[in-house]
C-alpha positions as CSV (number, residue, x, y, z in Angstrom):
1,M,10.4,-111.8,78.1
2,I,7.6,-111.8,80.5
3,D,5.8,-114.5,82.6
4,V,2.6,-115.8,81.2
5,D,0.3,-117.1,84.0
6,S,-1.7,-119.2,81.5
7,V,-3.3,-119.8,78.3
8,K,-6.9,-120.8,77.7
9,M,-8.8,-121.6,74.8
10,G,-12.3,-120.9,75.7
11,D,-12.4,-122.0,79.3
12,K,-10.0,-124.8,78.9
13,V,-6.3,-124.1,79.9
14,V,-4.0,-125.3,77.0
15,A,-0.6,-123.9,78.7
16,S,0.5,-122.8,81.9
17,N,3.5,-121.1,83.3
18,L,5.1,-119.7,80.0
19,K,7.7,-117.6,78.9
20,G,6.2,-114.8,76.8
21,I,8.5,-113.5,74.0
22,V,6.9,-110.0,73.1
23,D,8.2,-109.5,69.5
24,T,7.5,-106.4,67.2
25,G,9.4,-108.5,64.7
26,T,7.1,-111.4,64.4
27,S,3.9,-111.4,62.9
28,L,2.4,-114.5,64.4
29,M,2.2,-116.0,67.4
30,V,4.6,-118.8,67.6
31,A,5.3,-122.0,69.8
32,S,6.1,-125.3,69.8
33,K,3.0,-128.0,68.9
34,D,3.1,-129.2,72.5
35,T,2.5,-125.5,74.0
36,L,-0.3,-124.4,71.6
37,G,-2.1,-127.7,72.0
38,D,-5.5,-127.5,70.5
39,I,-5.0,-123.8,69.5
40,A,-2.8,-125.1,66.5
41,N,-5.5,-127.4,65.2
42,I,-8.2,-124.5,64.9
43,T,-9.3,-124.6,61.4
44,V,-9.3,-121.5,59.2
45,K,-10.5,-121.8,55.6
46,Q,-7.9,-120.2,53.2
47,D,-10.5,-118.7,51.2
48,C,-11.8,-116.8,54.3
49,S,-15.2,-118.5,54.4
50,S,-14.8,-119.5,58.2
51,P,-16.7,-117.3,60.3
52,T,-14.3,-116.0,63.1
53,S,-17.5,-115.6,65.1
54,D,-17.8,-118.9,65.8
55,M,-13.9,-119.5,66.7
56,P,-13.0,-119.8,70.6
57,D,-11.5,-116.9,72.3
58,I,-7.5,-117.5,73.2
59,T,-7.0,-115.8,76.7
60,F,-3.8,-114.9,78.5
61,T,-3.6,-114.4,81.7
62,I,-0.7,-112.2,82.6
63,G,0.3,-110.7,86.1
64,G,-3.1,-112.0,87.0
65,K,-5.0,-109.8,84.2
66,E,-6.7,-111.4,81.1
67,Y,-6.1,-110.3,77.7
68,T,-8.3,-111.6,75.1
69,L,-8.2,-112.6,71.3
70,T,-11.2,-113.3,69.3
71,G,-11.1,-115.0,66.3
72,D,-11.3,-111.6,64.4
73,D,-7.9,-110.8,66.0
74,Y,-6.4,-114.1,65.3
75,V,-7.3,-114.9,61.7
76,V,-4.8,-113.5,59.6
77,K,-6.0,-111.9,56.2
78,A,-3.2,-111.6,53.6
79,S,-3.9,-110.0,50.3
80,A,-1.9,-110.2,47.0
81,L,-2.7,-109.6,43.5
82,G,-6.4,-109.1,44.1
83,Q,-6.6,-112.4,46.2
84,T,-7.1,-112.8,49.9
85,A,-6.4,-116.2,52.0
86,C,-6.7,-116.5,55.9
87,L,-4.8,-118.3,58.0
88,N,-4.8,-119.0,61.6
89,G,-2.4,-116.6,63.3
90,F,-1.0,-119.2,66.0
91,R,1.7,-121.3,64.3
92,P,3.8,-124.4,65.5
93,M,7.3,-124.1,65.4
94,A,10.3,-126.1,66.5
95,L,12.2,-123.7,69.0
96,P,15.6,-124.7,70.9
97,P,15.4,-126.4,74.2
98,Q,16.1,-123.6,76.1
99,L,12.6,-121.9,74.8
100,S,10.5,-125.2,75.0
101,N,7.9,-123.4,77.2
102,A,7.8,-120.0,75.5
103,M,5.9,-118.5,73.2
104,I,6.5,-115.6,70.6
105,M,4.0,-113.1,71.1
106,G,4.1,-111.3,67.9
107,D,1.9,-108.9,65.9
108,V,-1.4,-111.1,66.4
109,F,-1.4,-110.0,70.0
110,L,0.6,-106.5,69.9
111,R,-2.2,-105.3,67.1
112,K,-5.1,-105.5,69.9
113,F,-2.7,-104.2,73.0
114,V,-0.9,-101.0,73.5
115,T,2.5,-102.4,74.4
116,S,4.9,-100.1,76.5
117,F,8.3,-101.2,76.8
118,D,10.2,-99.9,80.0
119,M,13.5,-100.4,79.9
120,D,14.5,-98.3,82.8
121,N,12.1,-100.8,85.2
122,D,12.6,-103.8,82.9
123,Q,8.9,-104.5,82.5
124,V,6.5,-105.0,80.0
125,G,3.0,-103.0,80.2
126,F,-0.4,-103.8,78.1
127,A,-3.5,-102.0,77.7
128,L,-6.5,-102.4,75.0
129,R,-6.6,-100.5,72.3
130,K,-9.3,-98.7,71.5
């Protein structure tokens, strides 16, 4: 669990002082609807016809450093049986009260940023994947 200073959609801060649960076992970005705010309402057409370049950037400030996800990063494309569907990678979910101000940071975030779990020093580090 890490401290997330803020989450912005475009230039608008939608959440601040969150706990981030960095989880390699979760595919999406998950938080309560209140925590996600307008991010949960980003419309992604299931037929993938929504241009991801038109979608707002979502920026996480962690330890004073910014980590930005573009529409290309958070629109999840799932293919099965020759068909592809798209969905918003930020999903609202009812979390237990002790996690009411938390966001599970799954593969949508981890695909873009190399993540180092330093268990000896009880810290997590991120770097842009090239």
